[in-house]
C-alpha positions as a Markdown table, in Angstrom:
| # | Residue | x | y | z |
|---|---|---|---|---|
| 1 | Unk | 87.6 | 75.9 | 78.4 |
| 2 | Unk | 86.8 | 73.7 | 81.4 |
| 3 | Unk | 88.2 | 73.4 | 84.9 |
| 4 | Unk | 90.4 | 70.3 | 84.9 |
| 5 | Unk | 92.2 | 70.2 | 88.3 |
| 6 | Unk | 92.1 | 71.9 | 91.7 |
| 7 | Unk | 94.9 | 71.5 | 94.2 |
| 8 | Unk | 95.5 | 73.0 | 97.7 |
| 9 | Unk | 98.8 | 73.7 | 99.4 |
| 10 | Unk | 99.5 | 74.4 | 103.1 |
| 11 | Unk | 102.3 | 77.0 | 103.2 |
| 12 | Unk | 104.1 | 78.3 | 106.3 |
| 13 | Unk | 103.8 | 80.4 | 108.2 |
| 14 | Unk | 100.0 | 80.0 | 108.3 |
| 15 | Unk | 98.6 | 80.2 | 104.8 |
| 16 | Unk | 96.9 | 78.0 | 102.3 |
| 17 | Unk | 96.9 | 78.4 | 98.5 |
| 18 | Unk | 94.6 | 76.9 | 95.9 |
| 19 | Unk | 95.6 | 76.3 | 92.3 |
| 20 | Unk | 92.9 | 75.9 | 89.7 |
| 21 | Unk | 94.0 | 74.6 | 86.3 |
| 22 | Unk | 91.9 | 74.5 | 83.1 |
| 23 | Unk | 92.1 | 72.1 | 80.2 |
| 24 | Unk | 93.7 | 74.8 | 78.1 |
| 25 | Unk | 96.6 | 75.2 | 80.6 |
| 26 | Unk | 95.5 | 78.5 | 82.1 |
| 27 | Unk | 96.2 | 78.5 | 85.9 |
| 28 | Unk | 94.6 | 80.7 | 88.6 |
| 29 | Unk | 95.6 | 81.1 | 92.2 |
| 30 | Unk | 93.6 | 81.9 | 95.3 |
| 31 | Unk | 94.1 | 81.9 | 99.0 |
| 32 | Unk | 91.4 | 80.1 | 101.0 |
| 33 | Unk | 92.2 | 80.0 | 104.7 |
| 34 | Unk | 91.0 | 80.6 | 108.2 |
| 35 | Unk | 94.0 | 81.4 | 110.3 |
| 36 | Unk | 94.4 | 78.5 | 112.7 |
| 37 | Unk | 91.7 | 76.4 | 110.9 |
| 38 | Unk | 93.3 | 75.7 | 107.6 |
| 39 | Unk | 92.5 | 72.0 | 107.6 |
| 40 | Unk | 88.7 | 72.3 | 107.6 |
| 41 | Unk | 88.9 | 74.9 | 104.9 |
| 42 | Unk | 91.0 | 72.5 | 102.8 |
| 43 | Unk | 88.3 | 69.9 | 103.2 |
| 44 | Unk | 85.6 | 72.4 | 102.2 |
| 45 | Unk | 87.6 | 73.2 | 99.0 |
| 46 | Unk | 87.7 | 69.5 | 98.2 |
| 47 | Unk | 83.9 | 69.3 | 98.6 |
| 48 | Unk | 83.4 | 72.3 | 96.3 |
| 49 | Unk | 85.8 | 70.8 | 93.8 |
| 50 | Unk | 83.3 | 68.1 | 93.1 |
| 51 | Unk | 81.0 | 70.8 | 91.6 |
| 52 | Unk | 83.7 | 72.8 | 89.8 |
| 53 | Unk | 85.5 | 70.1 | 87.9 |
| 54 | Unk | 84.3 | 70.2 | 84.3 |
| 55 | Unk | 82.7 | 73.6 | 84.6 |
| 56 | Unk | 83.4 | 76.7 | 82.5 |
| 57 | Unk | 85.7 | 79.0 | 84.7 |
| 58 | Unk | 84.3 | 82.1 | 83.1 |
| 59 | Unk | 80.9 | 81.8 | 84.8 |
| 60 | Unk | 82.3 | 83.3 | 88.0 |
| 61 | Unk | 79.0 | 84.8 | 89.3 |
| 62 | Unk | 77.0 | 81.6 | 88.7 |
| 63 | Unk | 79.7 | 79.5 | 90.4 |
| 64 | Unk | 79.7 | 81.9 | 93.4 |
| 65 | Unk | 75.9 | 81.6 | 93.7 |
| 66 | Unk | 76.0 | 77.8 | 93.5 |
| 67 | Unk | 78.9 | 77.5 | 96.0 |
| 68 | Unk | 77.4 | 79.8 | 98.6 |
| 69 | Unk | 73.7 | 78.9 | 98.1 |
| 70 | Unk | 73.6 | 75.4 | 96.6 |
| 71 | Unk | 73.6 | 73.8 | 100.0 |
| 72 | Unk | 70.8 | 73.8 | 102.6 |
| 73 | Unk | 73.3 | 75.0 | 105.3 |
| 74 | Unk | 75.1 | 78.1 | 104.4 |
| 75 | Unk | 77.6 | 80.7 | 105.5 |
| 76 | Unk | 80.2 | 80.6 | 108.3 |
| 77 | Unk | 84.0 | 81.3 | 108.0 |
| 78 | Unk | 85.0 | 77.8 | 106.8 |
| 79 | Unk | 82.7 | 77.6 | 103.8 |
| 80 | Unk | 83.0 | 81.3 | 103.0 |
| 81 | Unk | 86.8 | 81.1 | 103.1 |
| 82 | Unk | 86.8 | 78.1 | 100.7 |
| 83 | Unk | 84.6 | 80.0 | 98.3 |
| 84 | Unk | 86.8 | 83.1 | 98.7 |
| 85 | Unk | 90.0 | 81.4 | 97.5 |
| 86 | Unk | 88.2 | 79.7 | 94.6 |
| 87 | Unk | 86.6 | 82.9 | 93.6 |
| 88 | Unk | 90.0 | 84.7 | 93.5 |
| 89 | Unk | 91.4 | 81.9 | 91.4 |
| 90 | Unk | 88.6 | 82.1 | 88.9 |
| 91 | Unk | 89.1 | 85.9 | 88.5 |
| 92 | Unk | 92.8 | 85.2 | 88.0 |
| 93 | Unk | 92.0 | 82.8 | 85.2 |
| 94 | Unk | 89.6 | 85.2 | 83.5 |
| 95 | Unk | 92.1 | 88.0 | 83.6 |
| 96 | Unk | 94.8 | 85.8 | 82.2 |
| 97 | Unk | 92.5 | 84.5 | 79.5 |
| 98 | Unk | 91.7 | 88.0 | 78.3 |
| 99 | Unk | 95.2 | 89.3 | 79.0 |
| 100 | Unk | 94.1 | 92.1 | 81.4 |
| 101 | Unk | 94.3 | 92.8 | 85.1 |
| 102 | Unk | 91.2 | 91.8 | 87.1 |
| 103 | Unk | 90.6 | 95.5 | 87.9 |
| 104 | Unk | 89.9 | 96.1 | 84.2 |
| 105 | Unk | 87.2 | 93.4 | 84.3 |
| 106 | Unk | 85.6 | 95.2 | 87.3 |
| 107 | Unk | 85.2 | 98.6 | 85.6 |
| 108 | Unk | 88.7 | 99.9 | 85.3 |
| 109 | Unk | 91.1 | 101.8 | 87.7 |
| 110 | Unk | 90.1 | 104.8 | 89.7 |
| 111 | Unk | 93.6 | 105.4 | 91.2 |
| 112 | Unk | 97.2 | 104.8 | 90.3 |
| 113 | Unk | 98.6 | 104.0 | 93.7 |
| 114 | Unk | 97.4 | 102.3 | 96.9 |
| 115 | Unk | 98.4 | 103.4 | 100.3 |
| 116 | Unk | 99.3 | 100.6 | 102.7 |
| 117 | Unk | 100.2 | 100.3 | 106.3 |
| 118 | Unk | 102.8 | 98.2 | 108.2 |
| 119 | Unk | 102.3 | 96.3 | 111.4 |
| 120 | Unk | 104.4 | 96.9 | 114.5 |
| 121 | Unk | 104.4 | 95.8 | 118.1 |
| 122 | Unk | 103.3 | 92.2 | 118.3 |
| 123 | Unk | 100.4 | 90.7 | 120.2 |
| 124 | Unk | 101.3 | 92.3 | 123.6 |
| 125 | Unk | 103.1 | 95.5 | 122.5 |
| 126 | Unk | 105.5 | 97.1 | 124.9 |
| 127 | Unk | 108.3 | 99.4 | 123.6 |
| 128 | Unk | 107.2 | 100.6 | 120.2 |
| 129 | Unk | 109.5 | 103.6 | 119.5 |
| 130 | Unk | 112.1 | 101.7 | 117.6 |
| 131 | Unk | 109.5 | 99.8 | 115.5 |
| 132 | Unk | 107.7 | 103.1 | 114.6 |
| 133 | Unk | 111.0 | 104.7 | 113.6 |
| 134 | Unk | 112.0 | 101.8 | 111.4 |
| 135 | Unk | 108.7 | 102.0 | 109.5 |
| 136 | Unk | 109.1 | 105.7 | 109.0 |
| 137 | Unk | 112.6 | 105.1 | 107.6 |
| 138 | Unk | 111.1 | 102.4 | 105.3 |
| 139 | Unk | 108.8 | 105.1 | 103.9 |
| 140 | Unk | 105.5 | 104.1 | 105.4 |
| 141 | Unk | 103.1 | 106.9 | 106.2 |
| 142 | Unk | 100.8 | 104.7 | 108.3 |
| 143 | Unk | 101.2 | 101.8 | 110.8 |
| 144 | Unk | 98.9 | 99.6 | 112.8 |
| 145 | Unk | 99.4 | 98.1 | 116.2 |
| 146 | Unk | 97.4 | 96.2 | 118.8 |
| 147 | Unk | 96.0 | 98.7 | 121.3 |
| 148 | Unk | 96.6 | 96.4 | 124.2 |
| 149 | Unk | 97.5 | 92.9 | 125.2 |
| 150 | Unk | 95.2 | 90.8 | 127.3 |
| 151 | Unk | 92.9 | 93.0 | 129.3 |
| 152 | Unk | 90.7 | 92.1 | 132.3 |
| 153 | Unk | 87.0 | 92.7 | 131.6 |
| 154 | Unk | 86.9 | 95.6 | 134.0 |
| 155 | Unk | 90.4 | 97.0 | 133.6 |
| 156 | Unk | 92.5 | 98.6 | 136.3 |
| 157 | Unk | 93.6 | 102.2 | 136.0 |
| 158 | Unk | 97.1 | 100.9 | 135.1 |
| 159 | Unk | 95.8 | 98.8 | 132.2 |
| 160 | Unk | 93.8 | 101.7 | 130.8 |
| 161 | Unk | 96.7 | 104.1 | 131.3 |
| 162 | Unk | 99.1 | 101.7 | 129.5 |
| 163 | Unk | 96.9 | 101.6 | 126.4 |
| 164 | Unk | 96.5 | 105.4 | 126.3 |
| 165 | Unk | 100.3 | 105.9 | 126.8 |
| 166 | Unk | 101.0 | 103.6 | 123.9 |
| 167 | Unk | 98.8 | 105.6 | 121.6 |
| 168 | Unk | 100.3 | 108.9 | 122.9 |
| 169 | Unk | 103.8 | 107.5 | 122.1 |
| 170 | Unk | 102.8 | 106.6 | 118.6 |
| 171 | Unk | 101.5 | 110.1 | 117.9 |
| 172 | Unk | 104.6 | 111.6 | 119.4 |
| 173 | Unk | 106.9 | 109.6 | 117.1 |
| 174 | Unk | 104.8 | 109.8 | 114.0 |
| 175 | Unk | 103.9 | 113.5 | 114.2 |
| 176 | Unk | 100.8 | 115.0 | 112.7 |
| 177 | Unk | 101.5 | 114.0 | 109.0 |
| 178 | Unk | 101.5 | 110.2 | 109.5 |
| 179 | Unk | 98.8 | 107.9 | 110.8 |
| 180 | Unk | 98.3 | 104.9 | 113.1 |
| 181 | Unk | 95.5 | 102.5 | 113.6 |
| 182 | Unk | 94.7 | 100.9 | 116.9 |
| 183 | Unk | 93.5 | 97.3 | 116.9 |
| 184 | Unk | 91.5 | 96.3 | 120.0 |
| 185 | Unk | 91.3 | 92.8 | 118.4 |
| 186 | Unk | 88.1 | 92.0 | 120.3 |
| 187 | Unk | 90.1 | 91.9 | 123.5 |
| 188 | Unk | 88.4 | 94.9 | 125.0 |
| 189 | Unk | 85.1 | 94.4 | 126.8 |
| 190 | Unk | 82.2 | 96.8 | 126.1 |
| 191 | Unk | 82.8 | 98.5 | 129.5 |
| 192 | Unk | 86.5 | 99.0 | 128.8 |
| 193 | Unk | 85.8 | 100.3 | 125.3 |
| 194 | Unk | 83.5 | 103.0 | 126.6 |
| 195 | Unk | 86.3 | 104.1 | 129.0 |
| 196 | Unk | 89.1 | 103.9 | 126.5 |
| 197 | Unk | 87.7 | 105.6 | 123.3 |
| 198 | Unk | 87.3 | 109.1 | 124.8 |
| 199 | Unk | 90.8 | 108.9 | 126.4 |
| 200 | Unk | 92.4 | 108.0 | 123.1 |
| 201 | Unk | 90.8 | 110.8 | 121.1 |
| 202 | Unk | 93.6 | 113.3 | 121.8 |
| 203 | Unk | 96.1 | 111.0 | 120.1 |
| 204 | Unk | 93.8 | 111.0 | 117.0 |
| 205 | Unk | 94.2 | 107.4 | 115.7 |
| 206 | Unk | 93.2 | 106.9 | 112.0 |
| 207 | Unk | 90.8 | 104.3 | 113.4 |
| 208 | Unk | 90.1 | 102.0 | 116.3 |
| 209 | Unk | 89.6 | 98.5 | 114.9 |
| 210 | Unk | 87.2 | 95.9 | 116.5 |
| 211 | Unk | 86.5 | 98.0 | 119.6 |
| 212 | Unk | 84.3 | 95.1 | 120.7 |
| 213 | Unk | 83.7 | 91.6 | 119.3 |
| 214 | Unk | 81.3 | 91.4 | 116.4 |
| 215 | Unk | 78.8 | 89.5 | 118.5 |
| 216 | Unk | 78.3 | 92.8 | 120.5 |
| 217 | Unk | 77.0 | 94.6 | 117.4 |
| 218 | Unk | 74.1 | 96.1 | 119.5 |
| 219 | Unk | 76.7 | 98.1 | 121.5 |
| 220 | Unk | 78.4 | 99.5 | 118.4 |
| 221 | Unk | 76.0 | 102.5 | 117.8 |
| 222 | Unk | 76.7 | 103.7 | 121.4 |
| 223 | Unk | 80.5 | 103.5 | 120.8 |
| 224 | Unk | 80.2 | 105.3 | 117.5 |
| 225 | Unk | 78.1 | 108.1 | 119.0 |
| 226 | Unk | 80.4 | 108.4 | 122.0 |
| 227 | Unk | 83.7 | 108.6 | 120.1 |
| 228 | Unk | 85.2 | 111.1 | 117.7 |
| 229 | Unk | 87.6 | 108.4 | 116.5 |
| 230 | Unk | 86.5 | 106.5 | 113.4 |
| 231 | Unk | 85.4 | 103.0 | 114.2 |
| 232 | Unk | 86.5 | 100.1 | 111.9 |
| 233 | Unk | 85.5 | 96.5 | 111.9 |
| 234 | Unk | 84.6 | 93.6 | 109.7 |
| 235 | Unk | 87.3 | 90.9 | 109.6 |
| 236 | Unk | 85.0 | 88.5 | 111.3 |
| 237 | Unk | 82.0 | 89.2 | 109.1 |
| 238 | Unk | 81.5 | 86.9 | 106.1 |
| 239 | Unk | 78.8 | 88.4 | 103.8 |
| 240 | Unk | 77.3 | 91.7 | 102.7 |
| 241 | Unk | 74.2 | 91.0 | 104.8 |
| 242 | Unk | 76.3 | 91.0 | 108.0 |
| 243 | Unk | 77.7 | 94.5 | 107.1 |
| 244 | Unk | 74.2 | 96.1 | 107.1 |
| 245 | Unk | 74.1 | 96.5 | 110.9 |
| 246 | Unk | 77.5 | 98.2 | 111.3 |
| 247 | Unk | 76.7 | 100.5 | 108.4 |
| 248 | Unk | 73.5 | 101.5 | 110.1 |
| 249 | Unk | 75.4 | 102.0 | 113.3 |
| 250 | Unk | 77.6 | 104.5 | 111.6 |
| 251 | Unk | 80.8 | 102.5 | 111.4 |
| 252 | Unk | 83.2 | 104.6 | 109.3 |
| 253 | Unk | 85.6 | 101.9 | 107.9 |
| 254 | Unk | 84.7 | 98.4 | 106.8 |
| 255 | Unk | 87.4 | 95.7 | 106.9 |
| 256 | Unk | 86.2 | 92.6 | 105.1 |
| 257 | Unk | 88.8 | 90.0 | 104.3 |
| 258 | Unk | 89.1 | 88.9 | 100.7 |
| 259 | Unk | 90.0 | 85.4 | 101.9 |
| 260 | Unk | 87.1 | 85.1 | 104.3 |
| 261 | Unk | 84.2 | 87.2 | 103.0 |
| 262 | Unk | 83.4 | 85.6 | 99.6 |
| 263 | Unk | 86.4 | 86.7 | 97.6 |
| 264 | Unk | 86.6 | 89.5 | 95.0 |
| 265 | Unk | 83.0 | 88.9 | 94.0 |
| 266 | Unk | 81.5 | 89.6 | 97.4 |
| 267 | Unk | 84.0 | 92.3 | 98.5 |
| 268 | Unk | 83.1 | 94.5 | 95.5 |
| 269 | Unk | 79.4 | 94.3 | 96.6 |
| 270 | Unk | 80.3 | 95.1 | 100.2 |
| 271 | Unk | 82.2 | 98.1 | 99.0 |
| 272 | Unk | 79.3 | 99.2 | 96.9 |
| 273 | Unk | 77.0 | 98.8 | 99.9 |
| 274 | Unk | 79.3 | 101.0 | 102.0 |
| 275 | Unk | 79.5 | 103.8 | 99.5 |
| 276 | Unk | 76.0 | 105.4 | 100.0 |
| 277 | Unk | 76.6 | 105.2 | 103.8 |
| 278 | Unk | 79.8 | 107.3 | 103.5 |
| 279 | Unk | 81.9 | 104.4 | 104.7 |
| 280 | Unk | 85.4 | 103.6 | 103.5 |
| 281 | Unk | 86.9 | 100.2 | 102.6 |
| 282 | Unk | 90.2 | 99.1 | 104.3 |
| 283 | Unk | 90.5 | 95.4 | 103.5 |
| 284 | Unk | 91.8 | 93.1 | 106.3 |
| 285 | Unk | 94.8 | 91.2 | 105.0 |
| 286 | Unk | 97.4 | 89.9 | 107.5 |
| 287 | Unk | 97.8 | 86.9 | 105.1 |
| 288 | Unk | 99.9 | 85.8 | 102.1 |
| 289 | Unk | 100.7 | 87.2 | 98.7 |
| 290 | Unk | 97.7 | 85.9 | 96.8 |
| 291 | Unk | 95.2 | 87.4 | 99.2 |
| 292 | Unk | 97.1 | 90.7 | 99.0 |
| 293 | Unk | 97.2 | 90.6 | 95.2 |
| 294 | Unk | 93.5 | 90.0 | 95.1 |
| 295 | Unk | 92.9 | 92.9 | 97.6 |
| 296 | Unk | 94.9 | 95.2 | 95.4 |
| 297 | Unk | 92.9 | 94.4 | 92.3 |
| 298 | Unk | 89.8 | 95.4 | 94.2 |
| 299 | Unk | 91.3 | 98.5 | 95.7 |
| 300 | Unk | 92.4 | 99.9 | 92.3 |
| 301 | Unk | 88.8 | 99.9 | 91.1 |
| 302 | Unk | 86.9 | 100.9 | 94.3 |
| 303 | Unk | 86.1 | 104.6 | 94.7 |
| 304 | Unk | 85.6 | 104.4 | 98.5 |
| 305 | Unk | 88.9 | 102.5 | 99.2 |
| 306 | Unk | 90.9 | 104.0 | 102.1 |
| 307 | Unk | 94.1 | 102.0 | 102.9 |
| 308 | Unk | 95.4 | 98.4 | 102.6 |
| 309 | Unk | 96.7 | 96.1 | 105.3 |
| 310 | Unk | 99.7 | 93.9 | 104.3 |
| 311 | Unk | 101.7 | 91.4 | 106.2 |
| 312 | Unk | 105.4 | 92.0 | 105.3 |
| 313 | Unk | 107.2 | 91.8 | 108.6 |
| 314 | Unk | 104.1 | 91.0 | 110.7 |
| 315 | Unk | 104.8 | 89.2 | 113.9 |
| 316 | Unk | 103.0 | 86.1 | 112.7 |
| 317 | Unk | 105.4 | 85.5 | 109.9 |
| 318 | Unk | 107.7 | 82.9 | 111.5 |
| 319 | Unk | 109.5 | 80.7 | 109.0 |
| 320 | Unk | 108.4 | 82.3 | 105.8 |
| 321 | Unk | 107.6 | 85.8 | 104.4 |
| 322 | Unk | 105.2 | 87.1 | 101.9 |
| 323 | Unk | 107.8 | 87.4 | 99.1 |
| 324 | Unk | 109.1 | 83.9 | 99.5 |
| 325 | Unk | 106.4 | 82.4 | 97.3 |
| 326 | Unk | 106.7 | 85.0 | 94.5 |
| 327 | Unk | 108.7 | 84.4 | 91.3 |
| 328 | Unk | 108.9 | 88.2 | 90.9 |
| 329 | Unk | 108.6 | 90.6 | 93.9 |
| 330 | Unk | 108.0 | 93.7 | 91.7 |
| 331 | Unk | 104.2 | 93.9 | 92.2 |
| 332 | Unk | 104.9 | 94.3 | 96.0 |
| 333 | Unk | 107.6 | 96.9 | 95.7 |
| 334 | Unk | 106.7 | 99.8 | 98.1 |
| 335 | Unk | 107.5 | 103.4 | 97.3 |
| 336 | Unk | 106.8 | 105.9 | 100.0 |
| 337 | Unk | 104.4 | 103.4 | 101.6 |
| 338 | Unk | 102.4 | 102.9 | 98.4 |
| 339 | Unk | 102.0 | 100.2 | 95.8 |
| 340 | Unk | 101.7 | 101.2 | 92.2 |
| 341 | Unk | 99.2 | 99.9 | 89.6 |
| 342 | Unk | 100.6 | 97.5 | 87.0 |
| 343 | Unk | 99.0 | 96.1 | 83.8 |
| 344 | Unk | 100.0 | 92.5 | 84.5 |
| 345 | Unk | 97.1 | 90.1 | 83.8 |
| 346 | Unk | 94.9 | 88.4 | 86.3 |
| 347 | Unk | 95.8 | 89.0 | 89.9 |
| 348 | Unk | 99.0 | 90.6 | 88.6 |
| 349 | Unk | 101.5 | 88.2 | 90.3 |
| 350 | Unk | 103.6 | 85.2 | 89.3 |
| 351 | Unk | 103.5 | 82.5 | 92.0 |
| 352 | Unk | 106.7 | 80.4 | 92.5 |
| 353 | Unk | 105.0 | 77.1 | 92.1 |
| 354 | Unk | 108.0 | 75.1 | 93.0 |
| 355 | Unk | 108.4 | 77.0 | 96.3 |
| 356 | Unk | 104.7 | 76.5 | 97.1 |
| 357 | Unk | 104.9 | 72.7 | 96.4 |
| 358 | Unk | 108.0 | 72.5 | 98.6 |
| 359 | Unk | 106.3 | 74.4 | 101.3 |
| 360 | Unk | 103.3 | 72.1 | 101.2 |
| 361 | Unk | 105.6 | 69.1 | 101.8 |
| 362 | Unk | 106.6 | 70.9 | 105.1 |
| 363 | Unk | 103.1 | 72.0 | 105.8 |
| 364 | Unk | 102.0 | 73.8 | 109.0 |
| 365 | Unk | 99.5 | 73.5 | 111.8 |
| 366 | Unk | 99.4 | 77.1 | 113.0 |
| 367 | Unk | 97.1 | 77.8 | 115.9 |
| 368 | Unk | 96.5 | 81.1 | 117.6 |
| 369 | Unk | 97.6 | 81.3 | 121.2 |
| 370 | Unk | 95.1 | 80.6 | 124.0 |
| 371 | Unk | 95.4 | 83.3 | 126.7 |
| 372 | Unk | 94.3 | 83.2 | 130.3 |
| 373 | Unk | 93.8 | 85.8 | 132.9 |
| 374 | Unk | 95.7 | 85.7 | 136.2 |
| 375 | Unk | 92.8 | 83.8 | 137.8 |
| 376 | Unk | 93.1 | 81.1 | 135.2 |
| 377 | Unk | 89.9 | 82.0 | 133.2 |
| 378 | Unk | 90.0 | 82.3 | 129.4 |
| 379 | Unk | 91.1 | 85.7 | 128.0 |
| 380 | Unk | 90.3 | 87.0 | 124.6 |
| 381 | Unk | 93.2 | 86.8 | 122.1 |
């Protein structure tokens, strides 16, 4: 069996899919994308296609090594995301060839169900009570929301108080038996993070995500030591090597993205790296159905998996939803906020190819917003 054709598809709202077809007719799907930078990732996939055409799709590890290390200049989100989607597609092909789910090829399942959380609140959350109540009624036992909107580098008391009040409201509505995560989204300066984390402790979030930008990794040990709240990060890290520093700093929850950090192949190694440090895996995935399916395959076979992000109803999904590109929505049917394990081969999903091709004809050029402070200077989004 040889790889015969590779195609990419831009699909609203902000996703990109890759289709890898073999000369025996087996097709694998992946999701290689950087949100807001889909076009350069598409170009990177085209470059990697030059190598992959004619190759044996079963040699996944060798292809991963060549794609990531076969060039003098390595790494970065664009190349890593291109590799990630292609890696997912190769695992999908391998599972379909042998008639088994990918998790069976990775050592077999360690759990029957996967807990997931739902997003609420948007980019600049205000009133969240109704959104929290709706997710409780939908059966979810955990939600995530942005901890704040734009925030000045040295925040006013009103800004700090608004963030704390939002967390207190979440705890009040959810009670003690449900969880919420707070995403600082890199919007919070180191000074503000030091002020906020102790004040949020009483509300007991499941975690605080990206309390500072990843480039401030030297500050993370101080935040970990100063806060009883578990610290989570990793969506902007692209290899296992980049996760060594946060693990040494005591970060409790790693959040690599299966469409950014080297695909299934690299995420399983990141999970294994985290395990002896006592860290849990909560894969980042505000993306489309193929990325979620790949994340679930990893979660079913990872002992130190904690919880899964998913994008149904997320505020970015304007013009299309996660299930719009599925021929059968059953693998993404939630029961009490959990997804059950299935024995479907490969990534366990059936992509609606006609819908994907139609979406690509529409295309998209999604870009994240550019925020500014009141004085006109750039604000972190």
